[in-house]
PyMOL Python script that loads the backbone (N, CA, C, O; Angstrom):
from pymol import cmd

cmd.read_pdbstr("""\
ATOM      1  N   VAL A   1      20.126  10.901  16.951  1.00  0.00           N
ATOM      2  CA  VAL A   1      18.731  10.467  17.030  1.00  0.00           C
ATOM      3  C   VAL A   1      18.018  11.346  18.046  1.00  0.00           C
ATOM      4  O   VAL A   1      18.534  11.611  19.132  1.00  0.00           O
ATOM      5  N   ASP A   2      16.854  11.782  17.684  1.00  0.00           N
ATOM      6  CA  ASP A   2      16.063  12.628  18.570  1.00  0.00           C
ATOM      7  C   ASP A   2      14.600  12.258  18.384  1.00  0.00           C
ATOM      8  O   ASP A   2      14.242  11.545  17.447  1.00  0.00           O
ATOM      9  N   ARG A   3      13.771  12.744  19.277  1.00  0.00           N
ATOM     10  CA  ARG A   3      12.334  12.513  19.192  1.00  0.00           C
ATOM     11  C   ARG A   3      11.615  13.847  19.109  1.00  0.00           C
ATOM     12  O   ARG A   3      11.883  14.763  19.886  1.00  0.00           O
ATOM     13  N   LEU A   4      10.696  13.945  18.153  1.00  0.00           N
ATOM     14  CA  LEU A   4       9.920  15.176  17.988  1.00  0.00           C
ATOM     15  C   LEU A   4       8.434  14.828  18.078  1.00  0.00           C
ATOM     16  O   LEU A   4       7.951  13.969  17.341  1.00  0.00           O
ATOM     17  N   PRO A   5       7.715  15.488  18.973  1.00  0.00           N
ATOM     18  CA  PRO A   5       6.266  15.267  19.012  1.00  0.00           C
ATOM     19  C   PRO A   5       5.594  15.984  17.841  1.00  0.00           C
ATOM     20  O   PRO A   5       5.999  17.079  17.450  1.00  0.00           O
ATOM     21  N   LEU A   6       4.571  15.354  17.295  1.00  0.00           N
ATOM     22  CA  LEU A   6       3.761  16.004  16.266  1.00  0.00           C
ATOM     23  C   LEU A   6       2.571  16.628  16.984  1.00  0.00           C
ATOM     24  O   LEU A   6       1.688  15.911  17.455  1.00  0.00           O
ATOM     25  N   PRO A   7       2.538  17.958  17.072  1.00  0.00           N
ATOM     26  CA  PRO A   7       1.442  18.603  17.808  1.00  0.00           C
ATOM     27  C   PRO A   7       0.081  18.254  17.201  1.00  0.00           C
ATOM     28  O   PRO A   7      -0.048  18.073  15.990  1.00  0.00           O
ATOM     29  N   ARG A   8      -0.915  18.164  18.056  1.00  0.00           N
ATOM     30  CA  ARG A   8      -2.277  17.854  17.587  1.00  0.00           C
ATOM     31  C   ARG A   8      -2.780  18.928  16.616  1.00  0.00           C
ATOM     32  O   ARG A   8      -3.614  18.641  15.757  1.00  0.00           O
ATOM     33  N   ALA A   9      -2.288  20.137  16.745  1.00  0.00           N
ATOM     34  CA  ALA A   9      -2.698  21.225  15.848  1.00  0.00           C
ATOM     35  C   ALA A   9      -1.749  21.381  14.663  1.00  0.00           C
ATOM     36  O   ALA A   9      -1.814  22.383  13.951  1.00  0.00           O
ATOM     37  N   SER A  10      -0.871  20.406  14.442  1.00  0.00           N
ATOM     38  CA  SER A  10       0.095  20.490  13.348  1.00  0.00           C
ATOM     39  C   SER A  10      -0.617  20.510  11.998  1.00  0.00           C
ATOM     40  O   SER A  10      -1.633  19.838  11.819  1.00  0.00           O
ATOM     41  N   PRO A  11      -0.085  21.280  11.051  1.00  0.00           N
ATOM     42  CA  PRO A  11      -0.648  21.247   9.702  1.00  0.00           C
ATOM     43  C   PRO A  11      -0.455  19.878   9.042  1.00  0.00           C
ATOM     44  O   PRO A  11      -1.055  19.612   8.001  1.00  0.00           O
ATOM     45  N   PHE A  12       0.374  19.004   9.633  1.00  0.00           N
ATOM     46  CA  PHE A  12       0.609  17.675   9.070  1.00  0.00           C
ATOM     47  C   PHE A  12      -0.220  16.585   9.741  1.00  0.00           C
ATOM     48  O   PHE A  12      -0.094  15.414   9.385  1.00  0.00           O
ATOM     49  N   ASP A  13      -1.062  16.945  10.701  1.00  0.00           N
ATOM     50  CA  ASP A  13      -1.990  15.973  11.289  1.00  0.00           C
ATOM     51  C   ASP A  13      -2.890  15.469  10.161  1.00  0.00           C
ATOM     52  O   ASP A  13      -3.482  16.272   9.440  1.00  0.00           O
ATOM     53  N   SER A  14      -2.998  14.165  10.004  1.00  0.00           N
ATOM     54  CA  SER A  14      -3.800  13.503   8.960  1.00  0.00           C
ATOM     55  C   SER A  14      -3.187  13.640   7.565  1.00  0.00           C
ATOM     56  O   SER A  14      -3.877  13.443   6.565  1.00  0.00           O
ATOM     57  N   ARG A  15      -1.905  13.973   7.494  1.00  0.00           N
ATOM     58  CA  ARG A  15      -1.190  13.998   6.212  1.00  0.00           C
ATOM     59  C   ARG A  15      -0.096  12.935   6.254  1.00  0.00           C
ATOM     60  O   ARG A  15       0.026  12.227   7.254  1.00  0.00           O
ATOM     61  N   THR A  16       0.684  12.810   5.217  1.00  0.00           N
ATOM     62  CA  THR A  16       1.700  11.758   5.168  1.00  0.00           C
ATOM     63  C   THR A  16       3.099  12.304   5.450  1.00  0.00           C
ATOM     64  O   THR A  16       3.340  13.510   5.426  1.00  0.00           O
ATOM     65  N   ILE A  17       4.001  11.375   5.717  1.00  0.00           N
ATOM     66  CA  ILE A  17       5.406  11.761   5.890  1.00  0.00           C
ATOM     67  C   ILE A  17       5.905  12.452   4.626  1.00  0.00           C
ATOM     68  O   ILE A  17       6.630  13.444   4.703  1.00  0.00           O
ATOM     69  N   GLY A  18       5.521  11.933   3.468  1.00  0.00           N
ATOM     70  CA  GLY A  18       5.931  12.556   2.206  1.00  0.00           C
ATOM     71  C   GLY A  18       5.493  14.005   2.108  1.00  0.00           C
ATOM     72  O   GLY A  18       6.209  14.834   1.548  1.00  0.00           O
ATOM     73  N   ASP A  19       4.320  14.316   2.649  1.00  0.00           N
ATOM     74  CA  ASP A  19       3.836  15.697   2.623  1.00  0.00           C
ATOM     75  C   ASP A  19       4.752  16.647   3.383  1.00  0.00           C
ATOM     76  O   ASP A  19       4.811  17.833   3.059  1.00  0.00           O
ATOM     77  N   THR A  20       5.463  16.150   4.381  1.00  0.00           N
ATOM     78  CA  THR A  20       6.358  17.021   5.151  1.00  0.00           C
ATOM     79  C   THR A  20       7.579  17.424   4.334  1.00  0.00           C
ATOM     80  O   THR A  20       8.155  18.487   4.565  1.00  0.00           O
ATOM     81  N   ALA A  21       7.979  16.582   3.377  1.00  0.00           N
ATOM     82  CA  ALA A  21       9.219  16.791   2.610  1.00  0.00           C
ATOM     83  C   ALA A  21      10.387  17.049   3.561  1.00  0.00           C
ATOM     84  O   ALA A  21      11.272  17.854   3.269  1.00  0.00           O
ATOM     85  N   ALA A  22      10.380  16.358   4.698  1.00  0.00           N
ATOM     86  CA  ALA A  22      11.365  16.587   5.758  1.00  0.00           C
ATOM     87  C   ALA A  22      12.795  16.466   5.263  1.00  0.00           C
ATOM     88  O   ALA A  22      13.616  17.341   5.536  1.00  0.00           O
ATOM     89  N   ARG A  23      13.106  15.406   4.545  1.00  0.00           N
ATOM     90  CA  ARG A  23      14.490  15.193   4.121  1.00  0.00           C
ATOM     91  C   ARG A  23      14.935  16.292   3.153  1.00  0.00           C
ATOM     92  O   ARG A  23      16.055  16.794   3.252  1.00  0.00           O
ATOM     93  N   THR A  24      14.069  16.658   2.231  1.00  0.00           N
ATOM     94  CA  THR A  24      14.400  17.681   1.243  1.00  0.00           C
ATOM     95  C   THR A  24      14.524  19.056   1.891  1.00  0.00           C
ATOM     96  O   THR A  24      15.439  19.818   1.579  1.00  0.00           O
ATOM     97  N   ARG A  25      13.604  19.364   2.788  1.00  0.00           N
ATOM     98  CA  ARG A  25      13.564  20.714   3.366  1.00  0.00           C
ATOM     99  C   ARG A  25      14.538  20.919   4.515  1.00  0.00           C
ATOM    100  O   ARG A  25      15.007  22.035   4.738  1.00  0.00           O
ATOM    101  N   THR A  26      14.852  19.830   5.263  1.00  0.00           N
ATOM    102  CA  THR A  26      15.676  20.007   6.469  1.00  0.00           C
ATOM    103  C   THR A  26      16.887  19.083   6.525  1.00  0.00           C
ATOM    104  O   THR A  26      17.779  19.287   7.349  1.00  0.00           O
ATOM    105  N   GLY A  27      16.933  18.066   5.658  1.00  0.00           N
ATOM    106  CA  GLY A  27      18.020  17.091   5.716  1.00  0.00           C
ATOM    107  C   GLY A  27      17.815  16.034   6.785  1.00  0.00           C
ATOM    108  O   GLY A  27      18.703  15.214   7.018  1.00  0.00           O
ATOM    109  N   VAL A  28      16.668  16.039   7.435  1.00  0.00           N
ATOM    110  CA  VAL A  28      16.379  15.120   8.529  1.00  0.00           C
ATOM    111  C   VAL A  28      15.570  13.938   8.002  1.00  0.00           C
ATOM    112  O   VAL A  28      14.667  14.101   7.181  1.00  0.00           O
ATOM    113  N   SER A  29      15.912  12.743   8.489  1.00  0.00           N
ATOM    114  CA  SER A  29      15.165  11.540   8.133  1.00  0.00           C
ATOM    115  C   SER A  29      14.293  11.107   9.305  1.00  0.00           C
ATOM    116  O   SER A  29      14.736  11.098  10.453  1.00  0.00           O
ATOM    117  N   ILE A  30      13.051  10.749   9.001  1.00  0.00           N
ATOM    118  CA  ILE A  30      12.150  10.188  10.001  1.00  0.00           C
ATOM    119  C   ILE A  30      12.338   8.678   9.943  1.00  0.00           C
ATOM    120  O   ILE A  30      11.982   8.044   8.950  1.00  0.00           O
ATOM    121  N   VAL A  31      12.899   8.098  11.009  1.00  0.00           N
ATOM    122  CA  VAL A  31      13.265   6.678  10.993  1.00  0.00           C
ATOM    123  C   VAL A  31      12.253   5.786  11.698  1.00  0.00           C
ATOM    124  O   VAL A  31      12.290   4.566  11.538  1.00  0.00           O
ATOM    125  N   ALA A  32      11.352   6.375  12.474  1.00  0.00           N
ATOM    126  CA  ALA A  32      10.301   5.606  13.137  1.00  0.00           C
ATOM    127  C   ALA A  32       9.232   6.576  13.619  1.00  0.00           C
ATOM    128  O   ALA A  32       9.479   7.769  13.795  1.00  0.00           O
ATOM    129  N   VAL A  33       8.046   6.036  13.824  1.00  0.00           N
ATOM    130  CA  VAL A  33       6.960   6.804  14.424  1.00  0.00           C
ATOM    131  C   VAL A  33       6.444   6.013  15.615  1.00  0.00           C
ATOM    132  O   VAL A  33       6.135   4.827  15.500  1.00  0.00           O
ATOM    133  N   LEU A  34       6.354   6.680  16.756  1.00  0.00           N
ATOM    134  CA  LEU A  34       5.798   6.079  17.966  1.00  0.00           C
ATOM    135  C   LEU A  34       4.371   6.581  18.104  1.00  0.00           C
ATOM    136  O   LEU A  34       4.117   7.786  18.086  1.00  0.00           O
ATOM    137  N   ARG A  35       3.439   5.636  18.242  1.00  0.00           N
ATOM    138  CA  ARG A  35       2.022   5.997  18.349  1.00  0.00           C
ATOM    139  C   ARG A  35       1.404   5.118  19.421  1.00  0.00           C
ATOM    140  O   ARG A  35       1.359   3.895  19.295  1.00  0.00           O
ATOM    141  N   GLY A  36       0.926   5.767  20.485  1.00  0.00           N
ATOM    142  CA  GLY A  36       0.390   4.982  21.594  1.00  0.00           C
ATOM    143  C   GLY A  36       1.488   4.072  22.121  1.00  0.00           C
ATOM    144  O   GLY A  36       2.590   4.534  22.418  1.00  0.00           O
ATOM    145  N   GLY A  37       1.200   2.804  22.236  1.00  0.00           N
ATOM    146  CA  GLY A  37       2.202   1.848  22.709  1.00  0.00           C
ATOM    147  C   GLY A  37       2.914   1.131  21.585  1.00  0.00           C
ATOM    148  O   GLY A  37       3.618   0.153  21.836  1.00  0.00           O
ATOM    149  N   SER A  38       2.754   1.592  20.336  1.00  0.00           N
ATOM    150  CA  SER A  38       3.333   0.901  19.185  1.00  0.00           C
ATOM    151  C   SER A  38       4.424   1.728  18.524  1.00  0.00           C
ATOM    152  O   SER A  38       4.388   2.959  18.510  1.00  0.00           O
ATOM    153  N   ALA A  39       5.398   1.004  17.976  1.00  0.00           N
ATOM    154  CA  ALA A  39       6.443   1.633  17.184  1.00  0.00           C
ATOM    155  C   ALA A  39       6.269   1.203  15.733  1.00  0.00           C
ATOM    156  O   ALA A  39       5.976   0.042  15.446  1.00  0.00           O
ATOM    157  N   HIS A  40       6.451   2.145  14.835  1.00  0.00           N
ATOM    158  CA  HIS A  40       6.358   1.887  13.396  1.00  0.00           C
ATOM    159  C   HIS A  40       7.727   2.230  12.795  1.00  0.00           C
ATOM    160  O   HIS A  40       7.969   3.375  12.413  1.00  0.00           O
ATOM    161  N   PRO A  41       8.627   1.230  12.713  1.00  0.00           N
ATOM    162  CA  PRO A  41       9.974   1.509  12.201  1.00  0.00           C
ATOM    163  C   PRO A  41       9.982   1.672  10.689  1.00  0.00           C
ATOM    164  O   PRO A  41       9.167   1.084   9.977  1.00  0.00           O
ATOM    165  N   ALA A  42      10.913   2.475  10.220  1.00  0.00           N
ATOM    166  CA  ALA A  42      11.150   2.700   8.793  1.00  0.00           C
ATOM    167  C   ALA A  42       9.864   3.008   8.021  1.00  0.00           C
ATOM    168  O   ALA A  42       9.563   2.344   7.028  1.00  0.00           O
ATOM    169  N   PRO A  43       9.103   4.014   8.475  1.00  0.00           N
ATOM    170  CA  PRO A  43       7.872   4.339   7.755  1.00  0.00           C
ATOM    171  C   PRO A  43       8.185   4.962   6.395  1.00  0.00           C
ATOM    172  O   PRO A  43       9.118   5.754   6.263  1.00  0.00           O
ATOM    173  N   GLY A  44       7.402   4.595   5.400  1.00  0.00           N
ATOM    174  CA  GLY A  44       7.592   5.137   4.065  1.00  0.00           C
ATOM    175  C   GLY A  44       6.903   6.477   3.894  1.00  0.00           C
ATOM    176  O   GLY A  44       6.241   6.959   4.813  1.00  0.00           O
ATOM    177  N   PRO A  45       7.054   7.080   2.726  1.00  0.00           N
ATOM    178  CA  PRO A  45       6.465   8.398   2.484  1.00  0.00           C
ATOM    179  C   PRO A  45       4.940   8.408   2.539  1.00  0.00           C
ATOM    180  O   PRO A  45       4.343   9.465   2.742  1.00  0.00           O
ATOM    181  N   ASP A  46       4.303   7.258   2.363  1.00  0.00           N
ATOM    182  CA  ASP A  46       2.839   7.193   2.400  1.00  0.00           C
ATOM    183  C   ASP A  46       2.284   6.975   3.808  1.00  0.00           C
ATOM    184  O   ASP A  46       1.069   6.912   3.991  1.00  0.00           O
ATOM    185  N   PHE A  47       3.170   6.860   4.804  1.00  0.00           N
ATOM    186  CA  PHE A  47       2.718   6.627   6.174  1.00  0.00           C
ATOM    187  C   PHE A  47       1.954   7.850   6.673  1.00  0.00           C
ATOM    188  O   PHE A  47       2.470   8.967   6.627  1.00  0.00           O
ATOM    189  N   GLY A  48       0.740   7.643   7.144  1.00  0.00           N
ATOM    190  CA  GLY A  48      -0.096   8.725   7.644  1.00  0.00           C
ATOM    191  C   GLY A  48       0.283   9.147   9.053  1.00  0.00           C
ATOM    192  O   GLY A  48       0.458   8.309   9.938  1.00  0.00           O
ATOM    193  N   LEU A  49       0.405  10.429   9.249  1.00  0.00           N
ATOM    194  CA  LEU A  49       0.737  10.989  10.559  1.00  0.00           C
ATOM    195  C   LEU A  49      -0.530  11.392  11.299  1.00  0.00           C
ATOM    196  O   LEU A  49      -1.548  11.724  10.692  1.00  0.00           O
ATOM    197  N   ARG A  50      -0.444  11.354  12.625  1.00  0.00           N
ATOM    198  CA  ARG A  50      -1.550  11.794  13.478  1.00  0.00           C
ATOM    199  C   ARG A  50      -0.987  12.691  14.569  1.00  0.00           C
ATOM    200  O   ARG A  50       0.097  12.442  15.096  1.00  0.00           O
ATOM    201  N   GLY A  51      -1.729  13.732  14.900  1.00  0.00           N
ATOM    202  CA  GLY A  51      -1.333  14.569  16.026  1.00  0.00           C
ATOM    203  C   GLY A  51      -1.155  13.705  17.257  1.00  0.00           C
ATOM    204  O   GLY A  51      -1.989  12.843  17.537  1.00  0.00           O
ATOM    205  N   GLY A  52      -0.090  13.921  17.986  1.00  0.00           N
ATOM    206  CA  GLY A  52       0.221  13.114  19.154  1.00  0.00           C
ATOM    207  C   GLY A  52       1.281  12.060  18.871  1.00  0.00           C
ATOM    208  O   GLY A  52       1.853  11.495  19.803  1.00  0.00           O
ATOM    209  N   ASP A  53       1.555  11.782  17.579  1.00  0.00           N
ATOM    210  CA  ASP A  53       2.649  10.871  17.242  1.00  0.00           C
ATOM    211  C   ASP A  53       3.965  11.470  17.731  1.00  0.00           C
ATOM    212  O   ASP A  53       4.091  12.683  17.897  1.00  0.00           O
ATOM    213  N   VAL A  54       4.937  10.596  17.957  1.00  0.00           N
ATOM    214  CA  VAL A  54       6.300  11.041  18.254  1.00  0.00           C
ATOM    215  C   VAL A  54       7.168  10.523  17.116  1.00  0.00           C
ATOM    216  O   VAL A  54       7.213   9.322  16.853  1.00  0.00           O
ATOM    217  N   LEU A  55       7.850  11.434  16.449  1.00  0.00           N
ATOM    218  CA  LEU A  55       8.710  11.070  15.331  1.00  0.00           C
ATOM    219  C   LEU A  55      10.127  10.864  15.827  1.00  0.00           C
ATOM    220  O   LEU A  55      10.692  11.730  16.496  1.00  0.00           O
ATOM    221  N   VAL A  56      10.697   9.723  15.500  1.00  0.00           N
ATOM    222  CA  VAL A  56      12.096   9.460  15.812  1.00  0.00           C
ATOM    223  C   VAL A  56      12.874   9.873  14.569  1.00  0.00           C
ATOM    224  O   VAL A  56      12.650   9.349  13.478  1.00  0.00           O
ATOM    225  N   VAL A  57      13.785  10.812  14.749  1.00  0.00           N
ATOM    226  CA  VAL A  57      14.459  11.434  13.610  1.00  0.00           C
ATOM    227  C   VAL A  57      15.977  11.376  13.756  1.00  0.00           C
ATOM    228  O   VAL A  57      16.517  11.265  14.857  1.00  0.00           O
ATOM    229  N   VAL A  58      16.645  11.455  12.605  1.00  0.00           N
ATOM    230  CA  VAL A  58      18.107  11.498  12.554  1.00  0.00           C
ATOM    231  C   VAL A  58      18.495  12.678  11.673  1.00  0.00           C
ATOM    232  O   VAL A  58      17.980  12.837  10.566  1.00  0.00           O
ATOM    233  N   GLY A  59      19.400  13.495  12.173  1.00  0.00           N
ATOM    234  CA  GLY A  59      19.873  14.636  11.399  1.00  0.00           C
ATOM    235  C   GLY A  59      20.732  15.538  12.256  1.00  0.00           C
ATOM    236  O   GLY A  59      21.026  15.231  13.411  1.00  0.00           O
ATOM    237  N   THR A  60      21.127  16.643  11.681  1.00  0.00           N
ATOM    238  CA  THR A  60      21.934  17.619  12.420  1.00  0.00           C
ATOM    239  C   THR A  60      21.046  18.341  13.429  1.00  0.00           C
ATOM    240  O   THR A  60      19.829  18.397  13.252  1.00  0.00           O
ATOM    241  N   PRO A  61      21.640  18.890  14.482  1.00  0.00           N
ATOM    242  CA  PRO A  61      20.831  19.656  15.435  1.00  0.00           C
ATOM    243  C   PRO A  61      20.040  20.777  14.764  1.00  0.00           C
ATOM    244  O   PRO A  61      18.874  20.998  15.092  1.00  0.00           O
ATOM    245  N   ARG A  62      20.669  21.482  13.828  1.00  0.00           N
ATOM    246  CA  ARG A  62      19.969  22.567  13.135  1.00  0.00           C
ATOM    247  C   ARG A  62      18.802  22.018  12.299  1.00  0.00           C
ATOM    248  O   ARG A  62      17.713  22.592  12.308  1.00  0.00           O
ATOM    249  N   GLY A  63      19.023  20.927  11.590  1.00  0.00           N
ATOM    250  CA  GLY A  63      17.965  20.321  10.795  1.00  0.00           C
ATOM    251  C   GLY A  63      16.792  19.865  11.653  1.00  0.00           C
ATOM    252  O   GLY A  63      15.633  20.028  11.272  1.00  0.00           O
ATOM    253  N   ILE A  64      17.098  19.296  12.807  1.00  0.00           N
ATOM    254  CA  ILE A  64      16.041  18.843  13.718  1.00  0.00           C
ATOM    255  C   ILE A  64      15.247  20.031  14.236  1.00  0.00           C
ATOM    256  O   ILE A  64      14.023  19.958  14.345  1.00  0.00           O
ATOM    257  N   GLU A  65      15.930  21.128  14.558  1.00  0.00           N
ATOM    258  CA  GLU A  65      15.219  22.350  14.971  1.00  0.00           C
ATOM    259  C   GLU A  65      14.306  22.851  13.856  1.00  0.00           C
ATOM    260  O   GLU A  65      13.164  23.236  14.104  1.00  0.00           O
ATOM    261  N   GLU A  66      14.816  22.843  12.635  1.00  0.00           N
ATOM    262  CA  GLU A  66      14.016  23.296  11.492  1.00  0.00           C
ATOM    263  C   GLU A  66      12.793  22.404  11.290  1.00  0.00           C
ATOM    264  O   GLU A  66      11.707  22.901  10.991  1.00  0.00           O
ATOM    265  N   LEU A  67      12.962  21.086  11.451  1.00  0.00           N
ATOM    266  CA  LEU A  67      11.824  20.181  11.311  1.00  0.00           C
ATOM    267  C   LEU A  67      10.803  20.421  12.415  1.00  0.00           C
ATOM    268  O   LEU A  67       9.600  20.394  12.154  1.00  0.00           O
ATOM    269  N   ALA A  68      11.252  20.653  13.628  1.00  0.00           N
ATOM    270  CA  ALA A  68      10.330  20.933  14.731  1.00  0.00           C
ATOM    271  C   ALA A  68       9.473  22.166  14.409  1.00  0.00           C
ATOM    272  O   ALA A  68       8.267  22.174  14.656  1.00  0.00           O
ATOM    273  N   ILE A  69      10.100  23.189  13.864  1.00  0.00           N
ATOM    274  CA  ILE A  69       9.358  24.393  13.484  1.00  0.00           C
ATOM    275  C   ILE A  69       8.384  24.083  12.352  1.00  0.00           C
ATOM    276  O   ILE A  69       7.228  24.504  12.387  1.00  0.00           O
ATOM    277  N   LEU A  70       8.852  23.350  11.358  1.00  0.00           N
ATOM    278  CA  LEU A  70       8.019  22.982  10.218  1.00  0.00           C
ATOM    279  C   LEU A  70       6.770  22.218  10.671  1.00  0.00           C
ATOM    280  O   LEU A  70       5.666  22.479  10.194  1.00  0.00           O
ATOM    281  N   LEU A  71       6.956  21.281  11.588  1.00  0.00           N
ATOM    282  CA  LEU A  71       5.831  20.468  12.051  1.00  0.00           C
ATOM    283  C   LEU A  71       4.773  21.284  12.790  1.00  0.00           C
ATOM    284  O   LEU A  71       3.606  20.898  12.848  1.00  0.00           O
ATOM    285  N   ARG A  72       5.194  22.407  13.350  1.00  0.00           N
ATOM    286  CA  ARG A  72       4.266  23.272  14.082  1.00  0.00           C
ATOM    287  C   ARG A  72       3.589  24.299  13.184  1.00  0.00           C
ATOM    288  O   ARG A  72       2.456  24.704  13.442  1.00  0.00           O
ATOM    289  N   THR A  73       4.286  24.723  12.123  1.00  0.00           N
ATOM    290  CA  THR A  73       3.822  25.938  11.456  1.00  0.00           C
ATOM    291  C   THR A  73       3.619  25.884   9.965  1.00  0.00           C
ATOM    292  O   THR A  73       2.930  26.750   9.426  1.00  0.00           O
ATOM    293  N   ASP A  74       4.183  24.907   9.259  1.00  0.00           N
ATOM    294  CA  ASP A  74       4.209  24.926   7.797  1.00  0.00           C
ATOM    295  C   ASP A  74       3.225  25.872   7.263  1.00  0.00           C
ATOM    296  O   ASP A  74       3.108  26.019   6.046  1.00  0.00           O
TER     297      ASP A  74
END
""", "prot")
cmd.dss("prot")
cmd.show_as("cartoon", "prot")
cmd.util.cbc("prot")
cmd.orient("prot")
């Protein structure tokens, strides 16, 4: 389990988890989203992301690195 910040300038700001295709592209699952003082466990593919969110993820170290890059640059 790791935490990845979603940069405010991310191409996925205002898009959905499904748009990231995280599991397909990196093998990593997003298991929760932390936003402000709230936790959103088990978000579905339609869950909208916002810059500044923190994604709680599960996957291999390499997959998590790949997702971090994807979230910054797609």
